[in-house]
KOLLOTOR-400965 format. One line per 3 residues: number of its first residue (from 1); for each residue x, z, y of C-alpha. Coordinates in steps of 0.1 Angstrom, whole numbers, plus 5000, padded with zeros to 4 digits. Layout:
residues N
NUM	X:Z:Y; ...;
***
This chain:
residues 554
1	5074:5070:2299; 5112:5072:2297; 5111:5102:2273;
4	5144:5109:2261; 5146:5116:2222; 5171:5133:2203;
7	5173:5127:2165; 5190:5149:2140; 5199:5140:2107;
10	5205:5166:2077; 5227:5161:2048; 5236:5184:2022;
13	5270:5184:2013; 5274:5148:2030; 5269:5129:1990;
16	5260:5092:1993; 5229:5097:1973; 5196:5118:1976;
19	5170:5128:2007; 5179:5131:2044; 5161:5148:2068;
22	5152:5138:2104; 5134:5151:2132; 5127:5141:2168;
25	5125:5166:2197; 5090:5153:2212; 5058:5169:2201;
28	5028:5146:2191; 4999:5144:2174; 4999:5144:2133;
31	4990:5106:2129; 5014:5096:2156; 5043:5118:2139;
34	5033:5102:2103; 5035:5070:2120; 5070:5073:2135;
37	5081:5087:2101; 5067:5056:2084; 5086:5033:2107;
40	5119:5048:2109; 5125:5063:2075; 5103:5067:2040;
43	5076:5091:2051; 5067:5128:2064; 5087:5153:2045;
46	5069:5165:2011; 5083:5202:2002; 5093:5201:1967;
49	5105:5235:1960; 5118:5269:1978; 5153:5255:1977;
52	5144:5231:1999; 5119:5253:2022; 5152:5274:2023;
55	5175:5245:2035; 5147:5231:2062; 5145:5266:2074;
58	5184:5269:2080; 5194:5237:2095; 5164:5227:2120;
61	5162:5238:2153; 5137:5266:2165; 5109:5242:2180;
64	5081:5262:2202; 5052:5243:2187; 5069:5240:2151;
67	5070:5209:2129; 5042:5188:2110; 5046:5181:2074;
70	5029:5156:2051; 5002:5177:2039; 4963:5168:2049;
73	4931:5180:2037; 4914:5145:2024; 4880:5147:2006;
76	4885:5183:2013; 4912:5186:1993; 4949:5194:2002;
79	4966:5163:1994; 5010:5152:1996; 5000:5119:2016;
82	5034:5105:2006; 5023:5105:1967; 4985:5109:1974;
85	4988:5138:1948; 4967:5169:1951; 4986:5201:1960;
88	4987:5223:1931; 4989:5264:1936; 5020:5269:1920;
91	5035:5248:1950; 5014:5264:1979; 5034:5279:2006;
94	5005:5297:2030; 5016:5316:2055; 4994:5352:2053;
97	4958:5348:2062; 4959:5307:2058; 4948:5283:2057;
100	4917:5298:2077; 4904:5266:2089; 4895:5283:2120;
103	4892:5255:2148; 4857:5247:2144; 4865:5234:2106;
106	4888:5210:2121; 4924:5221:2104; 4927:5195:2083;
109	4964:5191:2089; 4994:5214:2079; 5027:5228:2101;
112	5053:5246:2089; 5072:5272:2110; 5110:5271:2113;
115	5129:5301:2123; 5099:5323:2132; 5102:5359:2132;
118	5076:5364:2106; 5064:5341:2077; 5092:5316:2084;
121	5092:5285:2066; 5057:5291:2055; 5027:5270:2063;
124	4996:5270:2086; 4966:5245:2087; 4958:5236:2119;
127	4942:5208:2140; 4956:5174:2137; 4954:5168:2173;
130	4976:5192:2182; 5012:5180:2191; 5043:5194:2168;
133	5075:5177:2159; 5074:5151:2128; 5096:5164:2101;
136	5109:5127:2082; 5127:5120:2052; 5144:5089:2042;
139	5146:5083:2002; 5176:5073:1983; 5152:5061:1951;
142	5142:5024:1951; 5119:5004:1926; 5154:4993:1909;
145	5165:5027:1905; 5169:5039:1869; 5166:4999:1861;
148	5128:5007:1859; 5132:5023:1829; 5130:5060:1839;
151	5120:5082:1867; 5143:5085:1896; 5141:5122:1905;
154	5155:5131:1941; 5167:5161:1954; 5185:5174:1984;
157	5219:5154:1988; 5215:5137:1954; 5193:5120:1927;
160	5191:5118:1887; 5174:5093:1864; 5149:5109:1836;
163	5150:5079:1811; 5119:5069:1793; 5114:5074:1756;
166	5137:5046:1741; 5166:5043:1769; 5195:5060:1778;
169	5227:5058:1800; 5232:5070:1837; 5210:5044:1850;
172	5190:5040:1820; 5200:5006:1814; 5207:5010:1774;
175	5180:5006:1748; 5177:5021:1715; 5185:4999:1684;
178	5171:5000:1651; 5186:4982:1620; 5180:4945:1615;
181	5153:4942:1585; 5159:4916:1556; 5124:4906:1537;
184	5128:4908:1499; 5106:4880:1477; 5068:4876:1479;
187	5068:4896:1512; 5061:4880:1547; 5071:4898:1580;
190	5058:4889:1615; 5078:4911:1641; 5074:4917:1679;
193	5105:4925:1701; 5093:4934:1738; 5126:4946:1747;
196	5152:4933:1722; 5158:4922:1690; 5149:4952:1666;
199	5150:4974:1692; 5127:5002:1707; 5090:4992:1703;
202	5096:4963:1680; 5067:4964:1653; 5071:4944:1621;
205	5041:4936:1604; 5045:4930:1569; 5024:4912:1543;
208	5026:4898:1511; 5022:4864:1498; 4988:4849:1481;
211	4981:4870:1451; 5002:4900:1461; 4993:4933:1479;
214	5008:4961:1493; 5012:4997:1480; 5021:5013:1514;
217	5015:5008:1549; 5019:4975:1564; 5034:4980:1599;
220	5071:4991:1611; 5078:5005:1643; 5112:5010:1661;
223	5113:5044:1677; 5130:5062:1702; 5155:5079:1678;
226	5166:5043:1665; 5149:5045:1629; 5119:5027:1617;
229	5088:5044:1612; 5085:5037:1574; 5107:5020:1549;
232	5099:4980:1540; 5070:4982:1517; 5068:4968:1480;
235	5043:4939:1469; 5031:4940:1432; 5007:4911:1414;
238	4972:4916:1420; 4955:4926:1388; 4923:4916:1372;
241	4903:4932:1344; 4912:4927:1307; 4889:4901:1293;
244	4873:4903:1258; 4870:4877:1235; 4829:4868:1231;
247	4812:4872:1198; 4817:4838:1179; 4842:4826:1205;
250	4881:4817:1209; 4899:4827:1241; 4936:4816:1247;
253	4953:4830:1279; 4987:4825:1298; 5001:4852:1322;
256	5028:4841:1340; 5033:4871:1363; 5022:4901:1340;
259	4988:4906:1318; 4957:4899:1334; 4977:4894:1367;
262	4974:4869:1397; 4975:4833:1381; 4968:4840:1344;
265	4944:4816:1330; 4920:4818:1303; 4904:4791:1281;
268	4869:4797:1259; 4855:4778:1234; 4829:4787:1205;
271	4830:4782:1169; 4805:4753:1148; 4770:4756:1155;
274	4770:4775:1187; 4772:4762:1224; 4791:4778:1253;
277	4773:4796:1283; 4792:4797:1311; 4828:4784:1321;
280	4854:4772:1299; 4882:4783:1319; 4885:4816:1341;
283	4916:4822:1363; 4928:4854:1380; 4924:4850:1418;
286	4943:4865:1447; 4911:4888:1453; 4916:4906:1417;
289	4884:4886:1407; 4882:4862:1372; 4871:4830:1389;
292	4836:4835:1369; 4820:4856:1343; 4830:4857:1307;
295	4810:4829:1288; 4791:4838:1259; 4783:4816:1227;
298	4748:4816:1216; 4730:4794:1191; 4709:4765:1203;
301	4676:4777:1219; 4649:4762:1239; 4638:4783:1272;
304	4618:4816:1267; 4579:4813:1271; 4556:4836:1292;
307	4523:4844:1281; 4502:4832:1308; 4479:4852:1327;
310	4445:4856:1310; 4462:4839:1279; 4473:4844:1244;
313	4506:4831:1226; 4510:4832:1190; 4544:4819:1177;
316	4563:4810:1147; 4602:4814:1149; 4619:4803:1114;
319	4654:4804:1128; 4654:4832:1160; 4633:4836:1192;
322	4623:4800:1208; 4649:4784:1185; 4648:4750:1169;
325	4616:4739:1153; 4598:4772:1167; 4560:4767:1177;
328	4537:4784:1202; 4499:4780:1202; 4479:4791:1234;
331	4442:4803:1241; 4426:4820:1272; 4403:4852:1276;
334	4366:4847:1284; 4359:4834:1316; 4391:4814:1318;
337	4398:4779:1306; 4431:4763:1296; 4452:4739:1315;
340	4478:4720:1295; 4488:4713:1260; 4475:4744:1236;
343	4507:4739:1215; 4541:4736:1222; 4572:4728:1198;
346	4610:4736:1205; 4632:4702:1201; 4665:4695:1190;
349	4674:4689:1225; 4667:4725:1235; 4636:4715:1251;
352	4597:4723:1248; 4576:4694:1243; 4554:4705:1271;
355	4553:4726:1301; 4537:4761:1294; 4501:4756:1300;
358	4478:4782:1324; 4446:4799:1322; 4426:4794:1355;
361	4398:4814:1360; 4364:4797:1360; 4350:4791:1395;
364	4317:4796:1414; 4305:4774:1440; 4318:4781:1477;
367	4295:4808:1501; 4284:4790:1530; 4289:4811:1561;
370	4257:4820:1580; 4244:4837:1614; 4246:4874:1614;
373	4251:4883:1576; 4284:4900:1566; 4299:4887:1532;
376	4326:4911:1518; 4340:4897:1486; 4362:4912:1459;
379	4378:4886:1440; 4404:4901:1411; 4414:4870:1400;
382	4409:4842:1427; 4382:4835:1457; 4348:4830:1441;
385	4359:4829:1405; 4349:4849:1374; 4343:4885:1381;
388	4341:4879:1416; 4315:4900:1435; 4300:4894:1468;
391	4281:4920:1489; 4259:4914:1519; 4251:4934:1546;
394	4239:4928:1584; 4253:4938:1618; 4232:4966:1635;
397	4198:4956:1646; 4198:4930:1617; 4178:4936:1583;
400	4186:4919:1550; 4161:4898:1528; 4167:4900:1493;
403	4193:4915:1469; 4225:4932:1489; 4249:4922:1457;
406	4259:4889:1437; 4284:4879:1411; 4300:4852:1394;
409	4294:4847:1356; 4315:4831:1332; 4292:4799:1333;
412	4302:4794:1367; 4267:4804:1384; 4263:4828:1409;
415	4234:4857:1399; 4214:4849:1427; 4213:4827:1456;
418	4225:4832:1491; 4203:4860:1516; 4199:4860:1553;
421	4195:4885:1579; 4167:4885:1601; 4163:4906:1637;
424	4146:4938:1639; 4113:4939:1658; 4103:4958:1685;
427	4068:4966:1700; 4055:4938:1724; 4055:4950:1760;
430	4026:4944:1784; 4034:4933:1817; 4022:4969:1841;
433	4000:4964:1870; 4015:4951:1904; 4044:4943:1880;
436	4067:4915:1873; 4084:4914:1837; 4112:4890:1830;
439	4125:4888:1794; 4156:4871:1773; 4154:4872:1737;
442	4184:4861:1721; 4174:4865:1685; 4134:4863:1686;
445	4110:4872:1708; 4107:4913:1715; 4134:4917:1688;
448	4167:4933:1686; 4191:4924:1718; 4156:4915:1736;
451	4163:4926:1772; 4133:4928:1798; 4138:4932:1834;
454	4109:4950:1859; 4101:4947:1895; 4070:4955:1917;
457	4052:4935:1940; 4053:4940:1979; 4042:4975:1987;
460	4049:4993:1954; 4077:5014:1939; 4091:5011:1902;
463	4084:5045:1883; 4110:5043:1855; 4137:5020:1840;
466	4142:4987:1855; 4159:4972:1823; 4150:4980:1786;
469	4165:4968:1758; 4157:4966:1721; 4178:4986:1695;
472	4191:4986:1663; 4166:5010:1653; 4134:4987:1667;
475	4128:5012:1697; 4129:5002:1732; 4158:5021:1751;
478	4129:5034:1775; 4090:5034:1783; 4078:5008:1800;
481	4080:5013:1837; 4048:5014:1864; 4045:5007:1897;
484	4031:5029:1921; 4017:5022:1957; 4040:5035:1985;
487	4027:5060:2008; 4026:5067:2046; 4030:5099:2060;
490	3993:5117:2068; 3983:5109:2105; 3982:5140:2125;
493	3951:5130:2151; 3956:5148:2186; 3931:5174:2196;
496	3898:5156:2208; 3904:5125:2188; 3885:5114:2156;
499	3901:5092:2125; 3883:5074:2100; 3905:5059:2068;
502	3900:5038:2041; 3921:5041:2009; 3921:5011:1988;
505	3954:5021:1970; 3951:5056:1972; 3952:5083:2001;
508	3975:5073:2026; 3990:5046:2002; 4000:5009:2009;
511	3973:4988:2029; 3953:5020:2039; 3937:5015:2073;
514	3926:5041:2096; 3905:5037:2130; 3910:5061:2161;
517	3885:5070:2189; 3883:5102:2213; 3857:5125:2223;
520	3834:5118:2255; 3855:5123:2281; 3892:5117:2268;
523	3903:5076:2264; 3927:5066:2234; 3964:5056:2243;
526	3977:5036:2216; 3962:5015:2187; 3927:5019:2176;
529	3938:5011:2143; 3970:5017:2121; 3978:5003:2088;
532	4003:5018:2061; 4028:4990:2050; 4049:4981:2024;
535	4083:4999:2040; 4061:5033:2036; 4056:5035:2077;
538	4025:5028:2098; 4019:4997:2118; 4024:5017:2150;
541	4028:5048:2166; 4000:5078:2161; 3974:5074:2195;
544	3968:5102:2214; 3939:5112:2236; 3942:5118:2270;
547	3915:5132:2298; 3895:5105:2314; 3881:5127:2344;
550	3895:5121:2381; 3918:5149:2391; 3903:5167:2422;
553	3928:5160:2454; 3951:5187:2467;
***
């Protein structure tokens, strides 16, 4: 321990304000060097320009292992650690051939050559664990420098304030002001003063009283030069469209802010014999629209009548269309009947004597749904009404009995009765010999969709399909299968043996029996009789004949 530290403080021209540089005559790793600088001063030196490099190279003593500066590789990018800003190309001061990252890719820190024979004042990338002298700086700029309204720019031995827009003074302590605004009539001003009344960045929103509108922009901004962005805009009364006097009508208007402008009013009435349709007073509103459409004057009338569908109307109009005393007579086309009064009269109150009648199509009886029958109807007027046509069909596997189309006539009767669908039959199946047959008949015995399953008795094998289906064409899906007896392999009798077989089902098939014996002088080894079983194997191994004479003793 007991290491003696020497500190040197370097100041340019002994000015009060500005950077001061410090170093310690002890070599230490980069991380320790930075911790030392941050604890004692502001941080490790960040080189700004050639003037600073020249100053440091002139005033610092030569050190065998040189000096650490505040640059380090962060995520592969050389970065000023004090500001966390990447090193740009213009600020690079690498020595020849540097950075080379030669120490197994671990050269992430930077040393500065001071008073070196070559490349003096320049940089070299090196392993952070190497020991160099820390080179520190102490800043004069503090958060309150420049009043918080500018950038404190430090160089060797002094600093100055670069003021933000809208501020001025040695410490950026003054804010630019614009002239105060006065609001004329019919205008509303809403201002925001984030710094001071009518100062830089003050904004004023201009709007107009109801019924008036701006002709230019609606916002003023106090700029950095002390001028408002635009003059105070004017407000003008909103105008409505010019109104025309309706035919047979009278109009009287008032215009307090100009012809057909905001708050203008117009009153309407009609000459004798006509009635007003619409509002009797219109006002020009703040939106530039009249409060209602222009009314009109019309003779007293009843509502217009529409000819009912499939109907006829004949009218008499002595004064005008559908006016007082007009009459209209109604009738219907063939296949339709009138519902309501056949004559309507327009009364003095402007109402017809009865509602408009209508013509309704004559209906035929509703068709009941039946199993398997498909009904497709065309109803030009209404379901099951006059001129409706219904076509009948059957799904696959069924056949229609009777006509395939009926029609609803003007009498309210169908041209024919409801039809039916019958399942298409297939041939009746016979049970094959030695077989079992099990059938299902959802639509009738041996008809469409009938299904039959086949199996064979023990000792027999099914030849053909085990399932037959009756198809939509009346044909079975396959031929009727057969059952054939299971066969065993032909026995191979040994030499000197005899075999006598019976075959009730066929040669060497199920239930075939074979008896065995041997010629004189040989004896049978195995079963005397074997039977072909249902599994297609014999009931035991094939016997053999062995020599029965005694063998001589040697």
